[in-house]
C-alpha positions in Angstrom: 119.1 64.7 37.0 120.9 66.6 34.2 119.1 66.9 30.9 121.2 67.0 27.8 119.6 69.3 25.2 120.2 68.1 21.7 118.1 70.7 19.9 119.2 74.2 18.8 120.6 76.5 21.5 118.8 79.7 22.2 121.5 81.9 23.8 122.6 85.5 23.1 126.3 84.5 22.8 128.5 81.4 22.7 131.4 83.2 24.2 130.5 82.3 27.9 130.6 78.6 26.8 134.2 79.0 25.7 135.1 80.9 28.9 133.5 78.3 31.2 135.0 75.4 29.3 138.5 76.9 29.7 138.1 77.6 33.4 136.8 74.0 33.9 139.9 72.7 32.1 142.1 74.7 34.6 143.3 77.4 32.2 144.1 80.8 33.6 141.4 83.5 33.8 143.3 85.8 31.4 143.3 83.1 28.7 139.6 82.4 29.2 138.8 86.1 28.9 140.9 86.5 25.8 139.3 83.5 24.1 135.8 84.7 25.1 136.6 88.1 23.5 137.8 86.3 20.3 134.5 84.4 20.1 132.6 87.6 20.6 134.6 89.2 17.8 133.8 86.1 15.6 130.1 86.5 16.5 130.2 90.2 15.6 131.5 89.2 12.2 129.3 86.1 11.5 126.4 86.4 13.9 125.4 84.2 16.8 124.5 80.8 15.6 124.0 77.3 16.9 126.7 76.0 14.5 129.0 77.6 12.0 130.5 76.4 8.7 133.5 77.0 6.5 132.1 80.1 5.0 131.8 81.7 8.4 135.4 80.9 9.4 136.7 82.1 6.0 134.8 85.4 6.4 136.3 85.9 9.8 139.8 85.1 8.6 139.3 87.6 5.7 138.3 90.3 8.1 141.4 89.6 10.2 143.6 89.9 7.1 142.0 93.1 6.2 142.9 94.4 9.6 146.5 93.7 8.7 146.9 90.7 11.0 149.8 88.4 10.3 149.5 84.6 9.9 150.7 83.6 13.3 148.2 85.9 15.0 145.4 84.5 12.8 146.4 81.0 13.7 146.3 81.8 17.4 142.8 83.3 17.1 141.6 80.2 15.3 142.3 78.1 18.4 139.4 79.8 20.2 137.1 78.9 17.2 138.3 75.3 17.3 137.2 75.1 20.9 133.9 76.6 20.0 133.5 74.0 17.3 134.3 71.2 19.8 131.7 72.6 22.3 129.0 73.1 19.7 129.8 69.9 17.8 129.8 71.5 14.4 128.7 69.3 11.5 131.9 68.0 9.9 134.1 69.4 12.6 136.4 72.4 12.2 136.8 73.3 8.5 140.1 72.7 6.8 141.6 75.9 5.6 144.5 76.3 3.2 146.7 78.7 5.2 150.1 79.9 4.1 153.1 78.7 6.0 154.9 81.4 8.1 158.4 81.9 7.0 161.0 82.5 9.7 161.9 85.8 8.1 158.3 87.0 8.5 158.4 86.5 12.3 159.0 89.8 14.1 161.3 89.3 17.1 162.1 92.6 18.6 165.5 92.5 20.5 166.6 94.8 23.3 170.1 96.1 23.3 172.4 95.2 26.3 172.0 98.8 27.5 168.2 98.5 27.4 168.2 95.3 29.4 170.6 96.7 32.0 168.3 99.8 32.3 165.2 97.7 32.7 166.8 95.5 35.4 168.2 98.4 37.3 164.9 100.3 37.3 163.0 97.1 38.1 165.1 96.6 41.3 163.5 99.9 42.6 159.9 99.1 41.9 159.3 95.3 41.5 158.6 92.7 44.1 161.0 89.8 44.7 158.8 87.5 42.7 158.6 89.9 39.7 162.4 90.3 39.9 162.8 86.5 39.7 160.6 86.4 36.5 162.5 89.4 35.1 165.8 87.5 35.6 164.5 84.4 34.0 163.0 86.4 31.1 166.3 88.2 30.5 168.0 84.8 30.0 165.2 82.8 28.3 163.2 85.4 26.5 160.9 88.1 27.6 157.7 86.9 26.0 157.6 83.6 27.9 157.6 85.3 31.3 155.6 88.4 30.4 152.2 87.0 31.5 153.6 85.9 34.9 154.2 89.5 36.0 151.5 91.7 37.5 150.5 94.0 34.6 149.8 96.9 36.9 153.5 97.6 37.2 153.6 98.4 33.4 150.9 101.1 33.9 152.6 102.6 36.9 156.2 102.4 35.6 156.3 103.6 31.9 160.0 102.4 31.5 158.6 98.9 31.5 156.0 99.6 28.9 158.4 98.4 26.1 158.7 95.1 27.8 154.9 94.7 28.3 154.3 95.2 24.6 152.5 98.5 25.2 155.1 100.8 23.7 
C-alpha cells in the first residue's frame, strides 16, 4: 500500500523530484539532468523549502539578470521551476511575473559562412559516424541548433574544429 504524505517534506533537495518526474514522463536524461541542475541553482538562491512563493521566484530571476542572462534564457529556466511548482503543489500555483517580450532583434542567431559549413562537413566526413553525418546534413539544411543535441558530444571534445558548432567556441 502506498501512503500519500500531505505534510511538509523533509528532504535535502527538491531537485531529484524534478529529475525523476522528467524521466517518468519519458524525457531524455540530458534534459532531466539540466532541469535538476536548474532547481539546485534555484535552491542555492532561495533555500530548500517545501513550497516557494512569488518573492522566491523574483529573487531568482533577479539573480539571473545580474548574471547578464537574456530573457529567452530566463524563460527556459523558469520551465524547471514550473514543474517543481506542479510537483510540490505550491499555494496559488506558479506566480505570474510581468516579463518583457523578447524582440526579434534581440535574438542572437549566429550564422556560419558557406566556407565554414563546407569546412565542417568535409572534416566531419573524416571523423563522424554515418549517423552523425546524417544529423549534420539535416542540420546544415534545417538549422544547427535543432540537431545539435542528437550528436554524441564527445566528438566536440576530440575534434576542436567542431567546437564552434557545439556552442563551446
